[in-house]
C-alpha positions in Angstrom: -14.7 -7.6 32.1 -13.2 -10.5 30.1 -15.1 -9.3 27.1 -13.4 -5.9 27.4 -10.0 -7.5 27.7 -10.8 -9.6 24.5 -11.9 -6.4 22.8 -8.5 -4.8 23.7 -6.6 -7.8 22.3 -8.6 -7.8 19.1 -8.2 -4.1 18.6 -4.5 -4.4 19.2 -4.3 -7.0 16.5 -6.3 -4.8 14.2 -4.0 -1.9 14.9 -1.0 -4.1 14.1 -2.7 -5.2 10.8 -3.3 -1.5 9.9 0.3 -0.7 10.9 1.4 -3.4 8.4 -0.4 -2.0 5.3 0.1 1.6 6.4 3.8 1.1 6.8 4.4 -1.5 4.0 5.8 1.4 2.0 8.6 1.8 4.6 10.3 -1.3 3.4 9.4 -1.5 -0.2 8.7 1.9 -1.6 12.1 2.4 -3.1 12.5 -1.1 -4.5 9.1 -0.9 -6.2 9.6 2.7 -7.5 13.0 1.7 -9.1 11.4 -1.3 -10.8 13.7 -3.8 -9.1 10.6 -5.8 -7.9 6.9 -5.8 -8.8 4.8 -4.6 -6.0 3.1 -7.9 -5.2 6.4 -9.8 -5.0 7.9 -7.0 -2.9 5.0 -6.9 -0.3 5.1 -10.7 0.1 8.9 -10.6 0.8 8.4 -7.7 3.1 5.6 -9.6 5.0 7.8 -12.6 5.6 10.7 -10.5 6.8 8.4 -8.3 8.9 7.4 -11.5 10.8 11.0 -12.5 11.2 11.9 -9.1 12.6 8.9 -9.1 14.9 10.0 -12.3 16.7 13.6 -11.2 17.0 13.3 -9.4 20.3 11.0 -7.6 22.8 13.0 -4.6 24.1 10.6 -2.1 22.4 7.5 -4.0 23.6 8.8 -3.7 27.2 9.2 0.0 26.8 5.6 0.4 25.6 4.3 -1.9 28.3 5.8 -0.1 31.3 7.6 3.0 30.1 4.7 5.5 29.7 2.1 4.6 32.3 1.9 2.3 35.3 -0.4 -0.7 35.0 -2.3 0.4 38.1 -3.3 3.7 36.3 -4.5 1.8 33.3 -7.8 0.0 32.6 -8.9 -2.0 29.7 -11.0 0.9 28.5 -7.8 3.1 28.5 -5.9 0.7 26.3 -8.9 0.3 24.0 -9.3 4.1 23.7 -5.6 4.4 22.9 -5.9 1.8 20.1 -9.0 3.5 18.7 -7.2 6.9 18.6 -4.1 5.5 17.0 -6.0 3.4 14.4 -8.2 6.3 13.5 -5.2 8.6 12.8 -3.5 5.8 10.9 -6.5 5.3 8.6 -6.9 9.1 8.0 -3.3 9.5 7.0 -3.3 6.2 4.9 -6.4 7.5 3.0 -4.6 10.7 2.1 -1.3 8.9 1.3 0.6 10.6 4.1 3.5 8.5 5.6 2.8 9.3 9.2 4.2 7.4 12.2 2.2 4.5 13.6 4.5 4.4 16.6 3.8 8.0 17.6 0.1 7.5 16.9 0.0 4.7 19.4 2.0 6.6 22.0 -0.1 9.7 21.5 -3.2 7.6 21.8 -2.0 6.1 25.0 -1.2 9.6 26.4 -4.7 10.9 25.5 -6.5 7.9 26.9 -4.5 7.9 30.2 -5.1 11.7 30.6 -8.8 11.2 29.8 -9.1 8.5 32.5 -6.8 9.5 35.3 -5.6 13.1 34.6 -2.5 14.7 33.3 -0.3 13.5 36.2 -1.0 9.8 35.5 1.1 9.8 32.3 4.9 9.7 32.4 5.7 12.8 30.5 9.4 12.6 31.2 9.4 9.3 29.4 7.6 10.9 26.4 10.4 13.4 26.2 13.3 11.0 26.6 11.9 8.0 24.6 9.8 9.8 21.9 10.4 13.5 21.4 14.2 13.2 21.6 14.3 10.2 19.2 11.7 12.1 17.0 14.5 14.5 16.2 17.6 12.4 16.6 16.6 9.3 14.6 15.5 11.0 11.3 18.5 13.4 11.6 20.9 10.5 12.1 19.2 8.7 9.1 19.4 11.8 6.9 23.1 12.4 7.7 24.0 8.7 7.4 22.2 8.4 4.0 23.8 11.6 2.8 27.3 10.5 3.4 26.7 6.9 2.5 25.4 8.1 -0.9 28.4 10.4 -1.3 30.7 7.5 -0.5 28.9 5.2 -3.0 29.1 7.8 -5.8 32.9 8.3 -5.1 33.4 4.5 -5.1 31.6 3.8 -8.4 32.7 7.0 -10.2 34.9 5.1 -12.7 32.5 2.3 -13.4 30.3 2.1 -16.4 26.7 3.4 -15.7 25.3 0.1 -16.9 27.5 -1.8 -14.5 26.5 0.4 -11.6 22.8 0.1 -12.5 22.9 -3.7 -12.6 24.9 -4.0 -9.4 22.8 -1.6 -7.4 19.6 -3.4 -8.4 21.0 -6.6 -6.9 22.2 -4.7 -3.8 18.8 -3.1 -3.4 17.2 -6.5 -3.0 19.4 -7.1 0.0 18.7 -3.6 1.5 15.0 -3.9 1.0 15.0 -7.2 2.9 17.1 -5.6 5.7 14.6 -2.7 5.9 11.6 -5.0 6.1 13.3 -7.0 8.9 14.2 -3.8 10.8 10.6 -2.5 10.4 9.2 -5.7 12.0 11.8 -5.5 14.8 10.5 -2.1 15.9 6.9 -1.6 14.8 5.4 -5.0 15.6 6.6 -4.7 19.1 4.4 -1.7 19.8 1.2 -3.9 19.7 3.0 -6.6 21.7 3.7 -3.9 24.4 0.1 -2.6 24.4 -1.3 -6.1 24.8 1.2 -6.8 27.6 0.1 -3.6 29.3 -3.5 -4.6 29.1 -2.7 -8.0 30.6 -0.6 -6.5 33.4 -3.4 -4.0 34.1 -5.8 -7.0 34.4 -3.5 -8.7 36.9 -2.9 -5.5 38.9 -6.7 -4.9 39.2 -7.1 -8.3 40.8 -9.5 -9.7 38.3 -10.1 -13.5 37.7 -6.9 -15.4 37.3 -5.9 -16.3 33.8 -3.7 -19.2 32.8 0.0 -18.6 33.4 0.9 -18.8 29.7 -1.5 -15.9 28.9 -0.2 -13.2 31.3 3.2 -11.6 31.7 5.4 -13.2 34.3 6.8 -11.4 37.3 9.7 -9.9 35.3 7.2 -8.4 32.8 8.3 -10.6 29.9 6.0 -10.5 26.8 4.0 -13.8 26.6 5.0 -16.0 23.7 1.5 -16.1 22.2 1.5 -12.3 22.1 4.8 -12.2 20.1 3.5 -14.7 17.5 0.0 -13.2 17.1 1.4 -9.6 16.7 4.1 -10.8 14.3 1.5 -12.6 12.2 -0.8 -9.5 12.2 1.8 -7.1 11.0 3.0 -9.6 8.3 -0.6 -10.0 7.1 -1.1 -6.3 7.0 2.1 -5.8 5.0 1.0 -8.5 2.5 -2.2 -6.4 2.0 0.1 -3.6 0.6 -0.1 0.2 0.9 0.1 1.6 -2.6 -1.0 5.1 -1.7 1.9 5.7 0.6 4.3 3.8 -1.6 3.6 6.3 -4.4 4.3 9.3 -2.1 7.6 7.8 -0.7 8.9 6.3 -3.9 8.2 9.0 -6.4 6.9 12.3 -4.9 9.8 13.1 -2.6 12.5 12.4 -5.2 12.9 10.2 -8.3 14.8 7.3 -6.8 17.5 5.3 -8.7 18.5 1.8 -7.6 21.8 3.1 -6.1 19.9 5.8 -4.2 17.4 3.2 -3.0 20.1 0.9 -1.7 21.7 3.8 0.2 18.4 5.0 1.7 17.2 1.5 2.7 20.5 0.5 4.2 20.8 3.7 6.2 17.2 3.5 7.4 17.6 -0.2 8.4 20.8 0.5 10.4 19.1 3.4 12.2 16.0 1.4 13.1 17.9 -1.7 14.2 20.1 0.4 16.5 16.9 1.8 18.1 15.3 -1.6 18.4 18.4 -2.9 20.2 18.1 -0.2 22.8 14.3 -0.6 23.2 13.5 2.9 21.7 10.2 3.0 19.8 11.2 5.2 16.9 9.2 5.9 13.8 10.3 3.7 11.0 8.4 6.0 8.7 10.3 9.1 9.8 13.6 7.2 9.4 13.2 6.0 5.9 11.7 9.3 4.7 14.6 11.2 6.1 17.0 8.7 4.5 15.3 9.2 1.1 15.7 13.0 1.6 19.3 12.5 2.5 20.2 10.6 -0.6 18.4 13.2 -2.7 20.2 16.1 -1.0 23.5 14.4 -1.7 22.9 14.9 -5.4 21.6 18.5 -5.1 19.3 20.2 -2.6 16.8 21.0 -5.3 16.5 17.3 -6.1 14.2 16.9 -3.1 10.7 18.1 -3.6 10.6 20.1 -0.4 6.9 21.0 -0.8 6.0 17.3 -0.4 8.6 16.9 2.3 7.1 19.8 4.3 3.6 18.1 4.1 5.2 15.0 5.6 6.9 17.0 8.3 3.6 18.6 9.2 2.1 15.1 9.6 5.0 14.2 11.9 4.3 17.2 14.1 0.5 16.6 14.2 0.5 12.8 14.8 1.1 12.9 18.6 -1.4 15.6 19.5 -4.2 14.5 17.1 -4.0 10.8 17.9 -4.0 11.9 21.6 -7.1 14.0 21.0 -8.9 11.1 19.2 -8.0 8.8 22.1 -9.2 11.3 24.7 -12.6 11.5 22.9 -12.8 7.7 22.7 -11.9 7.4 26.4 -14.7 9.8 27.4 -17.2 8.0 25.1 -16.2 4.6 26.5 -16.6 6.0 30.1 -20.2 6.8 29.3 -20.9 3.4 27.7 -19.1 1.3 30.3 
């Protein structure tokens, strides 16, 4: 059983690494596409700030660890199947350059694995509605609206400035907004793997298995162990450093042609939306937020500036992520049940 627990921890770290290079585009797509930073410099800066954001709190991790399924209804195989389903969907969408949600892939994977193991009633569906489906609509909508009006305000503010002055100033501002976006991404996305490892450890304790050292397992209050925080932060930072050029191209050039001022508006709006969610422990999709913000700044210029055909493909991936990652995890759970 210890080997299965180790497999879960390793797979969670692998998922976090995949999350890093899958979602690297969230923080740096606009700053790369506008030419403010070369891609290698941008991903290294994003990796450092992802790490900093990841160690800034654990509210989202606690939601993942206890918000969707009780530890007593979860086994190591369940957690492993959830990670396999989520990682599989992430790799599929990364390969095709589709900016889908790693967060929703993980939660969908957890739902599919729990149902495959203990039935439909074992999963907290009301939590899925309140903490995932409602934010699935609210957070991108808030990001879109915020980016739209922020962009309108910026255009009004700089309307009398020389174009060259605006261009130079917005390039400098975009460096700040890209760093803030990378920090916010780490503050929300890295905590998902922290939560899933904490759930696996809590399940181990609840099942009455051999005692592990006190520093390894969550305490009575369910706090995330310190080693889990550091390991997951390092994994997502390493994944981000590996880059994600396929999705960067989609987000930075295919939705709209981004200018530095638009990039600053999109990144700032996205970061504020994500940081607010992290503060309240809501596991939102950073991918959905930044894509919606990019669409918002594009729509502020004119509706036709957004390439809605590409946007509709992204929206389709948003809709499919939860059920398809759940289906992959359900299959993985049934296969693991045969093997173990």
